[in-house]
C-alpha positions as CSV (number, residue, x, y, z in Angstrom):
1,X,-0.3,0.1,-0.4
2,X,1.5,3.7,-1.0
3,X,2.0,5.9,2.0
4,X,-0.9,8.2,0.6
5,X,-3.1,5.3,0.6
6,X,-2.1,4.3,3.8
7,X,-2.9,7.9,5.1
8,X,-6.2,8.1,3.4
9,X,-7.4,4.8,4.9
10,X,-5.9,5.6,8.3
11,X,-7.7,9.4,8.4
12,X,-11.3,7.9,7.2
13,X,-11.2,5.3,9.6
14,X,-9.5,5.7,12.5
15,X,-8.2,9.7,12.5
16,X,-5.4,8.4,14.3
17,X,-7.0,8.7,17.7
18,X,-8.6,4.9,17.7
19,X,-5.5,3.5,17.2
20,X,-4.5,0.0,19.6
21,X,-2.2,1.0,22.0
22,X,0.6,-1.1,20.3
23,X,0.3,1.4,17.2
24,X,0.2,4.3,18.8
25,X,3.3,2.9,20.7
26,X,4.8,2.9,17.0
27,X,4.2,6.0,15.9
28,X,7.0,8.4,15.5
29,X,7.2,11.6,18.0
30,X,7.4,14.8,16.8
31,X,9.5,17.2,18.9
32,X,7.0,20.2,20.4
33,X,7.5,23.4,18.5
34,X,7.6,26.3,20.7
35,X,5.9,29.3,19.2
36,X,8.7,32.1,19.3
37,X,8.5,34.8,22.0
38,X,7.9,38.2,20.7
39,X,8.8,40.9,23.4
40,X,7.8,43.7,20.7
41,X,10.3,46.8,19.9
42,X,10.3,50.1,21.8
43,X,9.3,52.9,19.3
44,X,8.8,56.4,20.8
45,X,8.2,54.8,24.5
46,X,5.8,52.6,22.9
47,X,6.0,48.6,22.6
48,X,5.4,48.0,19.2
49,X,4.9,44.3,17.2
50,X,4.2,43.4,14.2
51,X,1.8,41.1,13.0
52,X,1.5,39.8,9.4
53,X,-1.9,37.5,9.1
54,X,-1.0,35.1,6.0
55,X,-1.3,32.1,3.9
56,X,1.2,29.3,4.4
57,X,1.8,25.3,3.6
58,X,2.6,23.3,7.0
59,X,3.5,19.6,7.0
60,X,1.7,18.0,9.5
61,X,1.9,14.7,8.4
62,X,5.1,13.7,6.5
63,X,5.2,14.3,3.1
64,X,1.8,16.0,2.6
65,X,1.6,19.9,2.9
66,X,-1.5,21.4,4.4
67,X,-2.8,25.0,3.2
68,X,-3.1,26.7,6.5
69,X,-3.0,30.5,7.9
70,X,-0.9,32.0,10.5
71,X,0.6,35.2,11.7
72,X,4.4,36.2,11.0
73,X,4.3,32.3,10.1
74,X,2.5,29.6,8.1
75,X,0.7,28.2,10.9
76,X,-0.5,29.9,14.4
77,X,1.3,33.1,15.5
78,X,4.5,33.9,18.1
79,X,3.9,34.3,21.7
80,X,3.2,37.8,22.5
81,X,5.1,39.0,26.0
82,X,3.1,42.1,27.1
83,X,4.3,44.1,30.4
84,X,1.6,45.5,32.8
85,X,2.3,49.7,32.8
86,X,3.1,49.5,28.5
87,X,1.8,51.4,26.1
88,X,1.6,49.2,23.2
89,X,0.8,49.5,19.4
90,X,0.0,46.4,17.7
91,X,0.5,47.0,13.8
92,X,-1.8,44.3,11.7
93,X,-1.0,44.4,8.3
94,X,-3.5,41.8,6.7
95,X,-1.5,39.7,4.2
96,X,-4.4,37.3,3.2
97,X,-6.4,37.4,0.4
98,X,-9.8,38.0,2.1
99,X,-10.7,40.1,5.5
100,X,-10.0,39.3,8.7
101,X,-9.9,40.6,12.1
102,X,-7.6,39.9,15.5
103,X,-9.4,39.9,18.9
104,X,-6.9,40.2,22.2
105,X,-9.1,37.5,24.0
106,X,-9.1,38.3,27.6
107,X,-7.4,41.5,27.6
108,X,-8.7,45.1,28.6
109,X,-8.9,47.2,25.8
110,X,-10.9,50.2,24.5
111,X,-13.6,48.7,22.1
112,X,-12.1,50.0,19.1
113,X,-9.1,48.1,20.0
114,X,-10.6,44.9,20.7
115,X,-10.5,43.3,17.5
116,X,-14.3,42.0,17.2
117,X,-16.2,41.4,14.3
118,X,-16.4,45.5,13.7
119,X,-12.3,46.1,13.5
120,X,-12.4,44.8,9.8
121,X,-9.0,44.6,8.1
122,X,-9.3,44.3,4.4
123,X,-6.8,42.6,2.1
124,X,-3.8,44.3,2.0
125,X,-4.8,46.8,4.8
126,X,-4.1,47.3,8.5
127,X,-5.2,48.0,11.5
128,X,-3.0,49.6,14.7
129,X,-4.6,49.7,18.1
130,X,-3.0,51.5,21.0
131,X,-3.7,51.0,24.5
132,X,-1.7,50.6,28.0
133,X,-1.8,47.7,29.3
134,X,-3.2,47.5,33.2
135,X,-4.3,44.4,34.8
136,X,-2.8,41.4,36.5
137,X,-0.2,38.8,35.0
138,X,-1.9,35.9,33.2
139,X,-2.1,33.4,30.1
140,X,-4.3,35.1,27.2
141,X,-4.2,34.8,23.3
142,X,-5.4,36.4,20.3
143,X,-7.0,34.9,17.2
144,X,-9.8,35.9,14.5
145,X,-13.0,37.2,15.0
146,X,-14.6,37.5,11.8
147,X,-18.1,37.8,11.6
148,X,-19.6,34.3,10.2
149,X,-16.1,33.1,10.0
150,X,-14.2,32.9,12.9
151,X,-14.4,29.3,13.3
152,X,-13.1,28.6,9.8
153,X,-10.3,31.1,9.9
154,X,-9.5,29.7,13.7
155,X,-9.4,26.4,12.3
156,X,-6.8,26.9,10.0
157,X,-4.9,28.9,12.3
158,X,-5.1,32.6,12.7
159,X,-4.5,32.1,16.8
160,X,-1.3,32.4,19.1
161,X,-0.9,32.9,23.1
162,X,-0.1,36.3,24.9
163,X,1.7,35.9,28.1
164,X,1.1,39.3,30.0
165,X,3.9,39.9,33.1
166,X,3.6,42.3,36.1
167,X,5.2,43.3,39.1
168,X,4.7,40.0,40.6
169,X,6.3,38.1,38.0
170,X,9.8,38.4,39.2
171,X,9.0,38.0,42.9
172,X,7.4,34.6,42.7
173,X,9.4,31.1,42.2
174,X,7.2,29.7,39.5
175,X,9.0,28.3,36.3
176,X,9.3,31.6,34.1
177,X,12.0,30.6,31.6
178,X,10.0,30.7,28.6
179,X,10.6,27.6,26.5
180,X,12.5,25.7,29.1
181,X,10.4,25.3,32.1
182,X,7.6,27.9,31.5
183,X,5.9,26.1,28.1
184,X,2.7,27.2,26.3
185,X,0.3,24.1,25.1
186,X,-2.0,25.3,22.2
187,X,-4.4,22.3,22.2
188,X,-6.5,21.7,19.0
189,X,-8.0,18.6,17.3
190,X,-8.3,19.0,13.8
191,X,-9.4,16.6,10.8
192,X,-7.9,15.9,8.1
193,X,-8.8,15.3,4.3
194,X,-6.7,12.3,2.3
195,X,-4.0,15.0,0.8
196,X,-3.2,16.6,4.1
197,X,-5.8,19.8,3.7
198,X,-7.8,20.4,6.8
199,X,-11.5,19.1,6.6
200,X,-13.5,22.0,7.8
201,X,-17.1,21.8,7.6
202,X,-18.4,18.4,6.3
203,X,-22.4,18.0,7.6
204,X,-25.1,19.8,9.6
205,X,-23.8,17.8,12.6
206,X,-20.3,19.6,12.4
207,X,-22.4,22.8,12.9
208,X,-25.1,21.9,15.3
209,X,-22.2,20.2,17.8
210,X,-19.3,22.5,16.5
211,X,-16.7,20.8,14.9
212,X,-14.7,17.4,16.3
213,X,-11.2,16.8,14.9
214,X,-9.8,13.3,15.1
215,X,-6.2,14.3,15.6
216,X,-4.4,16.5,17.9
217,X,-2.1,19.6,17.5
218,X,-0.2,21.0,20.3
219,X,1.5,24.2,19.2
220,X,0.7,23.0,15.8
221,X,2.7,19.7,16.5
222,X,1.2,16.1,15.4
223,X,2.4,13.7,17.8
224,X,4.2,16.0,20.0
225,X,6.8,15.0,22.5
226,X,8.1,17.1,25.3
227,X,11.8,16.5,27.3
228,X,11.6,19.0,30.4
229,X,15.2,19.6,31.7
230,X,14.1,20.8,35.1
231,X,12.0,18.9,38.0
232,X,8.9,21.4,37.6
233,X,7.6,22.9,34.6
234,X,5.0,25.3,34.1
235,X,2.4,24.4,31.3
236,X,0.4,27.5,30.3
237,X,-3.2,25.3,28.8
238,X,-5.1,26.7,26.4
239,X,-7.9,25.1,24.8
240,X,-7.9,26.5,21.5
241,X,-10.1,23.9,19.8
242,X,-13.4,25.4,18.2
243,X,-15.7,22.9,20.1
244,X,-14.0,20.3,22.1
245,X,-13.7,20.4,25.7
246,X,-10.6,18.6,27.2
247,X,-10.3,17.0,30.7
248,X,-6.5,17.2,31.0
249,X,-4.5,14.7,33.2
250,X,-1.7,12.4,33.3
251,X,-1.8,8.4,32.3
252,X,-0.1,7.6,35.8
253,X,-2.6,9.5,37.6
254,X,0.1,11.9,38.9
255,X,-1.3,15.0,41.0
256,X,-0.2,18.9,39.7
257,X,-0.7,22.1,40.8
258,X,-2.8,24.3,39.2
259,X,-1.8,28.1,39.7
260,X,-3.9,30.1,37.4
261,X,-7.0,30.7,35.5
262,X,-8.3,32.3,32.7
263,X,-7.3,36.0,33.8
264,X,-4.5,35.4,36.1
265,X,-2.8,33.6,39.3
266,X,-5.4,32.4,41.5
267,X,-5.0,32.8,45.4
268,X,-3.4,29.4,46.3
269,X,-2.2,26.1,44.0
270,X,-4.7,23.9,43.7
271,X,-3.9,20.3,44.0
272,X,-5.6,18.3,40.8
273,X,-5.2,15.1,39.3
274,X,-7.6,16.3,36.1
275,X,-9.0,19.5,34.7
276,X,-11.8,20.3,32.7
277,X,-11.3,23.5,30.0
278,X,-13.5,24.2,27.3
279,X,-13.0,26.0,24.4
280,X,-10.8,29.7,25.1
281,X,-10.4,28.4,28.9
282,X,-6.7,29.0,29.9
283,X,-5.0,27.4,33.1
284,X,-1.6,27.4,34.3
285,X,-0.6,24.3,36.1
286,X,3.0,23.4,37.6
287,X,4.3,19.6,37.3
288,X,6.7,17.7,39.1
289,X,9.1,15.3,37.1
290,X,11.8,12.8,38.0
291,X,15.0,11.9,35.7
292,X,13.9,9.4,33.1
293,X,10.7,8.7,34.3
294,X,8.1,9.4,31.2
295,X,4.8,10.0,31.2
296,X,1.8,11.2,28.7
297,X,-0.4,14.1,29.2
298,X,-3.9,12.4,28.2
299,X,-7.5,13.7,27.8
300,X,-10.0,11.8,30.1
301,X,-13.8,11.6,28.9
302,X,-15.8,13.6,31.1
303,X,-16.8,12.0,34.4
304,X,-19.7,10.1,34.6
305,X,-22.6,12.3,35.3
306,X,-20.9,15.7,34.7
307,X,-22.9,18.8,34.5
308,X,-21.1,19.3,31.3
309,X,-22.1,16.5,29.1
310,X,-24.2,16.1,26.0
311,X,-27.6,15.2,26.7
312,X,-30.9,13.9,24.3
313,X,-31.2,14.2,20.7
314,X,-27.6,16.1,20.6
315,X,-26.0,12.8,22.8
316,X,-27.6,10.8,19.7
317,X,-26.2,12.9,17.2
318,X,-22.4,13.1,18.4
319,X,-21.0,11.3,21.5
320,X,-19.4,14.5,22.6
321,X,-16.3,14.6,24.8
322,X,-16.3,11.0,26.2
323,X,-13.0,10.0,24.5
324,X,-9.8,9.2,26.1
325,X,-6.3,10.2,23.8
326,X,-3.0,11.1,24.2
327,X,-2.3,14.5,24.2
328,X,1.5,15.1,24.6
329,X,4.3,12.5,25.5
330,X,7.0,13.7,28.2
331,X,10.4,12.3,28.3
332,X,12.6,13.9,31.2
333,X,16.3,13.9,30.5
334,X,18.5,11.8,32.2
335,X,19.8,14.3,34.7
336,X,17.2,17.4,35.6
337,X,17.8,21.0,37.1
338,X,16.5,21.6,41.0
339,X,13.2,24.1,40.6
340,X,12.5,26.0,43.5
341,X,9.1,25.1,45.5
342,X,5.9,26.4,44.4
343,X,4.7,29.5,46.5
344,X,1.9,28.8,49.3
345,X,0.1,32.2,48.5
346,X,0.5,33.2,44.9
347,X,-1.9,36.4,44.7
348,X,-4.8,38.4,46.5
349,X,-8.0,38.8,44.4
350,X,-10.3,41.3,45.7
351,X,-13.6,40.3,45.7
352,X,-16.4,42.4,44.1
353,X,-19.6,42.5,46.6
354,X,-23.0,41.6,44.9
355,X,-24.9,44.6,46.6
356,X,-22.6,46.8,44.5
357,X,-24.0,45.9,41.5
358,X,-26.8,47.9,39.6
359,X,-28.4,45.7,38.2
360,X,-28.6,41.7,37.1
361,X,-28.9,40.6,33.4
362,X,-30.7,37.6,32.4
363,X,-29.5,35.6,29.2
364,X,-30.6,32.3,28.2
365,X,-28.8,30.3,25.6
366,X,-30.8,28.2,22.9
367,X,-30.5,26.0,20.2
368,X,-32.7,25.4,16.5
369,X,-32.9,21.8,16.4
370,X,-34.5,21.7,12.9
371,X,-32.6,20.3,10.0
372,X,-32.8,23.2,8.0
373,X,-29.2,24.6,9.7
374,X,-26.9,26.9,8.2
375,X,-23.2,25.8,7.5
376,X,-20.4,28.0,9.3
377,X,-19.9,31.1,7.3
378,X,-23.5,31.6,6.4
379,X,-25.0,33.2,9.7
380,X,-27.8,31.2,9.6
381,X,-29.4,32.1,12.6
382,X,-29.9,28.8,14.4
383,X,-28.1,29.8,17.9
384,X,-29.3,32.2,20.0
385,X,-29.2,34.4,23.1
386,X,-32.7,35.3,24.7
387,X,-34.3,34.3,21.2
388,X,-32.2,36.3,19.0
389,X,-29.3,35.7,16.6
390,X,-26.5,37.9,16.4
391,X,-27.2,41.4,14.6
392,X,-24.5,43.6,13.8
393,X,-27.3,46.5,13.5
394,X,-28.6,45.9,16.9
395,X,-26.4,47.0,20.5
396,X,-28.4,44.8,23.0
397,X,-27.0,46.3,26.1
398,X,-25.8,49.5,26.9
399,X,-23.3,49.9,30.4
400,X,-22.8,52.6,32.1
401,X,-18.9,53.2,32.9
402,X,-17.6,52.2,36.3
403,X,-20.3,50.1,37.4
404,X,-20.7,46.6,38.5
405,X,-23.1,44.4,36.6
406,X,-24.6,40.6,37.8
407,X,-24.7,38.5,34.5
408,X,-27.4,35.3,35.1
409,X,-26.6,33.1,32.1
410,X,-29.0,30.0,31.5
411,X,-28.5,27.3,29.3
412,X,-31.8,26.1,27.4
413,X,-30.2,23.7,25.3
414,X,-28.9,19.9,25.5
415,X,-25.3,20.7,25.0
416,X,-22.8,22.8,27.2
417,X,-21.8,26.3,26.0
418,X,-18.8,28.0,27.0
419,X,-19.8,31.6,27.4
420,X,-17.1,34.4,26.9
421,X,-17.5,38.1,27.6
422,X,-15.3,40.9,26.0
423,X,-13.9,43.8,27.8
424,X,-12.6,42.2,31.2
425,X,-12.2,39.6,33.5
426,X,-15.5,38.2,36.1
427,X,-15.8,36.4,39.1
428,X,-18.2,33.4,39.4
429,X,-20.6,33.9,42.0
430,X,-22.5,30.3,41.6
431,X,-23.4,27.6,39.7
432,X,-26.9,26.8,40.3
433,X,-27.3,28.6,43.3
434,X,-23.9,26.9,45.0
435,X,-20.6,28.3,45.3
436,X,-18.1,27.9,42.6
437,X,-15.4,25.1,43.1
438,X,-11.7,26.3,43.8
439,X,-10.8,25.8,40.1
440,X,-13.3,28.6,39.4
441,X,-12.9,31.0,41.9
442,X,-10.3,33.0,40.0
443,X,-10.5,35.6,37.4
444,X,-12.4,34.7,34.4
445,X,-13.5,35.2,30.9
446,X,-15.0,32.4,30.1
447,X,-17.8,29.8,31.9
448,X,-18.5,26.8,31.0
449,X,-22.8,26.7,31.1
450,X,-24.2,22.9,30.9
451,X,-27.5,22.0,29.8
452,X,-30.4,23.2,32.1
453,X,-27.4,25.0,34.4
454,X,-27.8,28.6,35.5
455,X,-24.4,30.7,36.4
456,X,-24.0,33.9,37.6
457,X,-21.2,36.0,37.3
458,X,-19.9,39.9,38.9
459,X,-18.1,42.1,36.8
460,X,-16.5,45.7,36.8
461,X,-16.9,47.9,33.5
462,X,-14.3,50.5,34.2
463,X,-11.8,52.4,32.2
464,X,-13.0,52.7,29.0
465,X,-16.3,54.4,27.2
466,X,-17.8,54.3,23.8
467,X,-20.9,54.8,22.8
468,X,-20.5,54.0,19.3
469,X,-18.4,50.8,19.2
470,X,-19.3,47.7,20.9
471,X,-17.8,44.7,22.8
472,X,-19.2,40.9,22.2
473,X,-20.5,38.3,24.4
474,X,-20.9,35.0,23.0
475,X,-20.5,31.0,22.9
476,X,-17.4,30.4,22.2
477,X,-18.3,27.0,20.4
478,X,-17.1,28.9,17.3
479,X,-19.7,27.0,14.9
480,X,-22.1,28.4,17.3
481,X,-21.1,32.1,17.4
482,X,-20.8,32.3,13.7
483,X,-24.4,30.5,13.3
484,X,-25.8,33.4,15.9
485,X,-25.1,32.8,19.4
486,X,-23.1,35.9,20.0
487,X,-24.5,39.4,21.2
488,X,-23.2,43.1,21.6
489,X,-22.8,45.7,24.0
490,X,-21.2,49.4,24.5
491,X,-19.9,51.0,27.9
492,X,-21.0,54.5,28.0
């Protein structure tokens, strides 16, 4: 059998995830790619970054070239390192043959600099947002946010990580040598055609459930292996999948420490054996290794009875997040450099008081279950918030600057939706009337809302006001966002 026919049969029959353990063990491993660190250049007292969305060809599968999109490279983009207190300018030059946008996910920025669907960059055009960095250190990301085409452009590679540093970065003994013991992990699932091209939308199911791939890329690396040189490694986990929720764990059941959520460090490390991240959620974990003792970062099925599991008709349409598979092989060196202990106290998070809220906004997420579904990119309007599909001409809410609000999100569908809001970070008040668990007590910009669940969070809308330019809120299953589950608000 030729290599091409073998790959075709492999893709069509198993997608690489359903191989037997013996076949998986025989697969060649590829060194984990580490995106270039990009600290910017000082120009006229402003730190400037030059970003170029572009087309490319990337060899994920040996011998096959995949048409991809990237930023300053063929697939994905560099890791932008920002520092609190800096004035920054992000010069984006669109080298694509189509329009795009770049959104700074999780950053507190002016609406005109947010990179949402209104900040379109035409082919050959440029966009240079400027703003001052004023928020706590954390792991964020940037990605396309083009109306009706976010899913397609992100799927093909328009995304990258952002690391924000502040005055606490040097003070803590957490691992922070980028690429050595401070490692970005951009985790995605992808589906390939037999010629190596990405297989994006194939059916109505891919829109309804969001697109689930059958091969795993970590930093754009297929079948990746990482070789630690230190006894502790900080992994910055980013679920950059379009729809899949990952339950991160290790194949030997080892305990690791979670030290951060979406918006930065939590107050104290949390000992974990597994961690569930929906699309766009981030977490930082610190893992301890012993010399020459390999292990594998894996995905587990959602726990039995999980409130995030897909139900009813949707569960019959797609099995959802119930597969176990490998994510990253880890093979420590023969000798490891000793790492400092993890701090017992990481941060102090001032808690917003619900009594200070000026209003409670109630939003309901829902889905149409008929077969007349639009395809991704059509804006078919099959996903709704408060019964309305996204309309660029409608501002759904107008928020007063420097006020605190409670948002109450109810999921009236049979699958989980990761709800994301632009502008700033929030604090979860309760899930179904109960206080959040430890891993959700930090600063967040995305929250999982399971079928039938209601989650309340509290948020301060400060610093920026613009009555003419809106921020977004939406489901971060990108096929849902592209087909209606999104709305707009202004801060005035």
